[in-house]
C-alpha positions as CSV (number, residue, x, y, z in Angstrom):
1,M,52.0,138.7,40.2
2,S,48.6,137.9,41.2
3,D,47.5,138.6,44.7
4,K,46.1,134.9,45.6
5,K,47.4,132.1,47.2
6,I,50.3,130.4,45.7
7,P,49.3,127.0,45.4
8,N,50.7,124.0,47.0
9,A,52.6,121.2,44.7
10,G,49.8,119.2,44.4
11,D,47.0,121.9,43.8
12,A,46.0,122.5,40.0
13,P,48.8,125.0,38.4
14,K,48.1,128.6,38.1
15,Q,50.0,131.6,36.8
16,Y,51.8,134.3,37.9
17,K,53.9,137.2,36.2
18,D,57.2,138.2,36.6
19,T,58.4,141.6,37.3
20,Y,58.8,141.7,33.3
21,G,54.9,140.9,32.8
22,R,56.0,137.0,31.5
23,E,54.0,134.4,32.7
24,F,55.7,132.4,35.4
25,N,54.4,128.9,36.2
26,I,55.6,126.9,39.4
27,P,58.3,124.2,39.1
28,N,57.4,121.0,39.8
29,F,60.4,119.1,38.8
30,T,62.2,116.5,41.1
31,M,65.8,116.3,42.3
32,K,65.6,112.5,40.9
33,E,65.1,113.9,37.5
34,V,68.2,116.3,37.8
35,H,70.3,113.7,39.2
36,D,69.3,110.7,36.9
37,A,69.5,113.6,33.4
38,I,73.2,114.4,34.5
39,P,76.0,112.0,33.0
40,P,77.5,110.1,36.2
41,H,81.3,110.8,35.5
42,C,80.0,114.9,35.9
43,F,80.0,113.9,39.7
44,E,83.7,112.5,39.9
45,R,86.1,114.7,41.5
46,S,90.2,114.9,40.8
47,L,92.3,115.8,43.4
48,V,95.2,116.3,40.4
49,T,92.8,118.4,38.2
50,S,91.5,120.5,41.2
51,Y,95.6,121.2,42.3
52,G,96.3,121.9,38.9
53,Y,94.3,125.0,38.8
54,V,95.2,125.8,41.9
55,V,99.2,125.7,41.4
56,R,98.1,127.6,37.8
57,D,96.0,130.3,39.6
58,L,98.9,131.0,42.7
59,V,101.9,130.7,40.2
60,I,99.8,133.5,38.6
61,V,99.2,135.5,41.6
62,F,103.1,135.6,42.7
63,T,104.1,136.3,39.0
64,L,102.0,139.4,39.3
65,F,103.8,140.4,42.8
66,Y,107.2,139.6,41.4
67,C,106.2,142.0,38.2
68,A,104.9,144.9,40.6
69,T,108.1,145.1,42.1
70,F,109.3,146.6,39.2
71,I,107.0,149.4,39.3
72,S,108.4,151.7,41.2
73,Y,111.4,152.0,38.7
74,I,109.0,153.2,36.2
75,P,110.5,157.3,36.2
76,S,107.3,158.4,35.3
77,L,104.3,159.3,37.9
78,P,101.4,158.8,35.7
79,L,102.8,155.5,34.1
80,R,103.2,154.4,37.9
81,I,99.9,155.0,38.8
82,L,98.7,152.9,35.6
83,A,100.9,150.0,36.4
84,W,99.5,150.0,39.7
85,A,95.9,150.2,38.8
86,V,96.4,147.4,36.1
87,Y,98.6,145.2,38.8
88,G,95.3,145.5,41.3
89,V,92.6,145.0,38.6
90,L,94.6,141.6,37.4
91,Q,95.4,140.7,40.8
92,G,92.2,141.2,42.1
93,L,90.8,138.9,39.2
94,I,92.9,136.2,39.6
95,S,92.5,136.4,43.7
96,T,88.6,136.1,42.8
97,G,89.5,132.7,41.0
98,V,91.6,131.9,44.3
99,W,88.8,132.3,46.1
100,V,86.2,130.1,44.2
101,L,89.0,127.1,44.7
102,A,88.0,127.4,48.2
103,H,84.8,127.6,47.7
104,E,84.7,124.5,46.0
105,C,86.7,123.2,49.0
106,G,83.5,124.3,51.3
107,H,81.1,122.7,49.0
108,G,83.4,118.7,49.3
109,A,83.7,119.5,45.4
110,F,87.4,120.1,45.3
111,S,88.3,116.3,45.8
112,P,87.0,113.3,47.3
113,Y,88.5,114.3,50.6
114,N,87.0,115.7,53.4
115,L,90.3,116.6,54.8
116,V,92.1,117.8,51.8
117,N,89.5,120.0,51.3
118,D,88.9,121.5,54.6
119,V,92.8,122.0,54.6
120,T,92.8,123.3,51.4
121,G,90.1,125.6,51.8
122,W,91.2,126.8,54.9
123,V,94.6,127.8,54.0
124,L,93.2,129.9,50.5
125,H,90.4,131.4,52.2
126,S,92.4,132.6,55.2
127,A,94.7,134.3,52.9
128,L,91.9,136.5,51.6
129,L,90.8,137.2,54.9
130,V,87.6,134.9,54.6
131,P,87.1,132.8,57.8
132,Y,86.6,129.6,55.8
133,F,84.9,127.2,58.1
134,S,82.4,130.0,59.3
135,W,81.8,130.8,55.3
136,K,81.1,127.3,54.8
137,F,78.8,126.7,57.5
138,S,76.1,129.7,56.6
139,H,76.6,129.3,52.8
140,S,75.8,125.6,53.5
141,T,72.6,127.0,54.9
142,H,72.3,129.4,52.1
143,H,72.2,126.5,49.7
144,K,69.3,124.4,52.0
145,T,67.4,127.7,51.8
146,T,68.0,129.3,48.8
147,G,64.6,131.3,47.7
148,H,62.8,131.3,51.5
149,I,62.1,134.6,52.0
150,D,62.2,133.8,56.1
151,R,65.4,131.5,56.0
152,D,67.4,132.1,53.1
153,M,71.2,133.6,54.5
154,V,71.7,136.2,52.1
155,F,70.4,139.0,49.9
156,K,67.2,138.7,51.7
157,P,64.7,141.2,50.1
158,T,63.7,144.0,52.3
159,V,59.8,144.8,53.0
160,K,59.0,148.0,51.1
161,N,57.8,149.6,54.3
162,Q,61.1,149.8,55.7
163,F,62.0,152.0,53.0
164,I,62.1,155.8,52.8
165,E,59.9,155.6,49.2
166,M,60.5,158.5,47.6
167,S,64.5,158.3,48.2
168,E,65.0,155.0,47.0
169,E,63.4,155.9,43.4
170,T,66.1,158.0,42.7
171,P,69.6,157.0,40.6
172,I,71.4,158.7,42.9
173,V,70.3,156.7,45.6
174,T,70.6,153.5,43.7
175,L,74.5,154.7,42.7
176,F,75.4,155.2,45.7
177,K,73.7,151.8,47.2
178,V,75.4,150.1,44.4
179,F,78.7,151.8,45.1
180,R,78.7,151.1,48.8
181,Q,77.6,147.5,48.3
182,Q,80.6,146.9,45.9
183,I,83.2,148.4,48.2
184,G,82.1,147.1,51.8
185,G,79.1,144.2,51.4
186,W,81.3,141.7,52.0
187,P,83.3,142.5,54.7
188,A,79.8,144.3,56.1
189,Y,78.2,140.5,55.5
190,L,80.9,139.0,57.5
191,V,81.3,141.4,60.4
192,S,77.3,142.1,60.9
193,N,75.5,140.0,58.6
194,V,74.4,142.6,56.4
195,S,71.2,141.2,54.0
196,G,71.0,138.1,56.2
197,Q,68.4,137.1,58.9
198,K,67.5,139.4,61.3
199,Y,68.0,137.7,65.1
200,P,66.3,139.9,67.7
201,K,67.1,137.8,70.5
202,A,71.0,137.2,69.8
203,A,73.1,139.3,71.2
204,P,74.2,142.1,68.6
205,N,77.9,141.5,68.9
206,T,77.4,137.7,68.6
207,V,75.4,137.8,64.8
208,N,78.7,137.4,62.3
209,H,80.9,135.1,61.0
210,F,83.7,135.6,63.9
211,H,81.9,134.9,67.1
212,P,82.1,131.0,68.4
213,D,78.8,131.5,69.6
214,S,76.9,133.4,66.8
215,P,73.1,132.5,66.2
216,L,74.7,132.1,62.5
217,F,76.0,128.4,63.5
218,K,75.1,125.6,65.5
219,P,77.1,124.9,68.5
220,S,78.7,122.0,67.8
221,Q,80.5,124.1,65.5
222,R,82.4,126.0,67.9
223,R,85.5,125.0,67.1
224,E,85.7,125.2,63.7
225,I,84.6,128.9,64.0
226,I,87.5,129.2,66.4
227,L,89.7,127.9,63.8
228,S,88.4,130.1,61.2
229,D,89.2,132.9,63.5
230,I,92.7,131.7,63.9
231,G,93.1,131.5,59.7
232,I,92.4,135.4,59.8
233,A,94.8,136.2,63.1
234,I,97.7,134.2,61.0
235,T,96.6,136.8,58.0
236,L,96.1,140.0,59.7
237,S,99.6,139.4,61.8
238,A,101.2,139.1,58.5
239,L,100.1,142.1,57.2
240,I,101.3,143.8,60.2
241,Y,104.5,142.7,60.1
242,A,104.7,143.3,56.4
243,T,103.2,147.2,57.4
244,K,106.2,147.6,60.0
245,Q,108.9,146.2,57.7
246,F,107.8,148.2,54.4
247,G,104.8,150.9,55.0
248,F,101.5,151.1,55.0
249,A,101.4,152.4,51.4
250,S,103.2,149.0,49.9
251,V,101.2,147.1,51.7
252,M,97.8,148.5,50.4
253,L,99.4,148.5,46.7
254,Y,100.3,144.9,47.0
255,Y,97.5,143.6,49.1
256,G,95.2,146.1,49.9
257,M,93.6,147.1,46.5
258,P,93.2,143.7,44.7
259,Y,91.7,142.9,48.6
260,L,88.6,145.4,47.3
261,W,88.7,143.8,44.0
262,V,87.7,140.7,44.9
263,N,85.5,142.2,47.2
264,H,83.8,143.7,44.6
265,W,83.6,140.8,42.4
266,L,82.3,138.4,45.1
267,V,79.8,141.0,45.9
268,A,78.7,141.4,42.1
269,I,78.8,137.7,41.2
270,T,76.4,136.7,44.3
271,Y,74.1,139.5,44.3
272,L,73.4,138.9,40.5
273,Q,73.2,135.4,40.8
274,H,70.0,135.7,42.9
275,T,68.7,138.9,42.2
276,D,67.0,139.3,39.2
277,P,63.4,140.6,37.9
278,A,62.6,137.0,36.4
279,L,63.7,134.6,39.7
280,P,61.0,134.4,42.5
281,H,61.2,133.9,45.9
282,Y,58.8,131.6,48.3
283,R,57.5,131.5,51.7
284,G,56.5,128.4,54.3
285,E,55.3,125.4,52.4
286,E,55.3,127.3,48.8
287,W,59.4,126.2,48.9
288,N,61.0,123.1,48.3
289,F,64.9,122.8,47.9
290,Q,64.5,122.2,43.9
291,R,62.5,125.5,43.5
292,G,64.4,127.2,45.2
293,A,67.6,126.3,43.8
294,S,66.2,126.9,40.2
295,A,65.8,130.4,42.1
296,T,69.0,131.3,40.4
297,I,70.2,132.3,37.2
298,D,73.2,132.1,35.0
299,R,75.1,134.8,33.0
300,D,77.7,135.3,31.0
301,F,81.2,136.6,31.7
302,G,83.1,135.6,28.8
303,F,86.5,134.8,28.8
304,I,86.8,135.9,32.4
305,G,84.3,134.1,33.9
306,R,85.0,130.9,32.3
307,E,88.6,130.7,32.6
308,V,89.5,133.2,35.6
309,F,86.3,132.8,37.6
310,H,85.9,128.9,37.0
311,G,82.6,129.3,35.7
312,I,80.6,130.1,38.6
313,I,79.1,132.6,37.0
314,E,77.9,130.8,34.1
315,T,77.2,127.6,35.7
316,H,75.6,129.1,39.1
317,V,72.1,127.0,38.8
318,C,74.0,124.0,38.4
319,H,75.8,124.5,41.5
320,H,72.8,125.2,43.2
321,L,71.0,121.9,42.7
322,I,74.2,119.9,43.2
323,S,76.7,121.7,44.5
324,R,79.2,118.9,44.7
325,I,80.0,118.9,41.1
326,P,83.1,120.6,40.3
327,F,83.5,123.2,38.0
328,Y,85.0,121.5,35.2
329,H,82.0,119.2,34.5
330,A,79.7,121.8,35.3
331,D,78.9,123.0,31.6
332,E,78.3,119.7,30.5
333,A,76.2,118.9,33.7
334,T,74.1,122.3,32.8
335,V,73.1,120.9,29.5
336,A,71.9,118.0,31.1
337,I,69.8,119.8,33.7
338,K,68.4,122.0,31.5
339,K,66.2,119.4,29.5
340,V,64.8,119.2,32.8
341,L,64.1,122.6,34.1
342,G,62.8,123.5,30.8
343,P,61.5,127.0,31.2
344,H,62.5,127.3,34.7
345,Y,66.0,127.0,33.8
346,Q,67.2,130.6,33.8
347,Y,69.8,132.3,31.9
348,D,70.5,136.0,31.2
349,G,72.9,137.5,28.3
350,T,72.9,141.2,29.1
351,N,76.1,142.9,29.9
352,F,77.2,142.1,33.5
353,F,77.4,146.0,34.8
354,V,74.0,146.6,32.7
355,A,72.6,144.2,34.7
356,L,74.1,144.9,37.9
357,W,72.2,148.7,37.1
358,R,68.9,146.8,36.2
359,S,68.6,144.3,39.1
360,A,69.5,147.3,41.5
361,R,67.3,149.2,40.2
362,M,64.3,147.2,39.8
363,C,64.4,144.6,42.5
364,Q,64.4,146.9,45.6
365,Y,62.2,145.6,48.1
366,L,59.1,143.1,48.9
367,K,55.7,144.8,49.3
368,P,54.1,143.8,53.3
369,K,53.4,139.9,53.3
370,E,49.6,140.6,53.2
371,M,49.3,142.4,50.5
372,S,52.0,140.3,48.0
373,S,51.6,136.9,46.4
374,S,55.0,135.9,48.1
375,L,56.4,134.2,45.4
376,R,58.5,137.2,43.8
377,I,60.8,140.1,45.2
378,R,58.5,142.6,44.3
379,M,58.6,146.1,42.4
380,D,56.7,148.8,43.1
381,L,54.6,150.3,40.3
382,R,56.2,153.6,40.6
383,V,59.9,151.9,40.4
384,Q,59.2,150.4,37.7
385,N,57.7,153.4,35.6
386,T,61.0,155.1,36.9
387,F,63.0,152.4,35.4
388,Q,61.1,152.7,31.6
389,R,61.5,156.2,31.9
390,L,65.2,155.6,32.5
391,K,65.5,153.3,29.3
392,K,63.7,155.7,27.2
């Protein structure tokens, strides 16, 4: 990107280059154009349809749990280990789908009834150790400020001078960071707001998704934060009781391993929705809602993405533009918004795991504000050269 000042919407358009070296023009479409392009029925939310998916997913969850009770009867230890590994992967996939349905509740896309949405979302998210209302509020702020360097709530780019530059360029450090992110990134975000905005004036112990007086939330939301904590406490109590009754190993096998897989998928999905060499970031008046919402990217994860994860990977651009559209209408709505966004609709068909590694290598930090164009996640030239050498 050029180091020239980014123009406001009313200025003459200028061209910039993304990390791939492709020309990038600032979007100027309006939300009215987006709304008008989408067929009206795509906004309709069906309680019956949404609960049909909840029932389907929960039936699979409990069927897998029931089948797992027979694993201990397998005489071969290697086969038992393999069976538990398969169970953990499958249960983690389906449970991630349950998480997505609770996420629909938080956006009001599950049904037209707010109380039904919140009760359903609270139950499903609490069962997965997610503080429903806390996540709902911070996630709503994320949607309202997506792509804004100074206001977005998650995956905030780090400024270059906060890094030990040489070590950050080594593949082994990248591998360690990816492993750490995938295993502990989600709990760390909930507990200590890792990758979120900094709140230097707030007491450190309050900057999390569990404290009723957290700076992440408004004072008027205090009661709902407490309700979220109660949901987590109920699930933790059930897990402690199960541990006393059946042992720690059993709880880890039936619940703990799938839970770690859910964490992995959540972080990988959200990271790749908002981190790619093609995606812009904005500051100040350069940002507006539709620019930020279009600074996301759709990918393809095949059958798992569409049928198990309910299309959250394939239709995320649409979701950010209008989050109350239910996932079962999002494909049709995506086709419609492509005509409005044109070249600003972002899609990447790279293998999901290859894209994860590529983004971890290429999208490491921003240059200091005074040195950057303030539009893009920066990549230092030396990191770019390193990546090119790796490709060769």
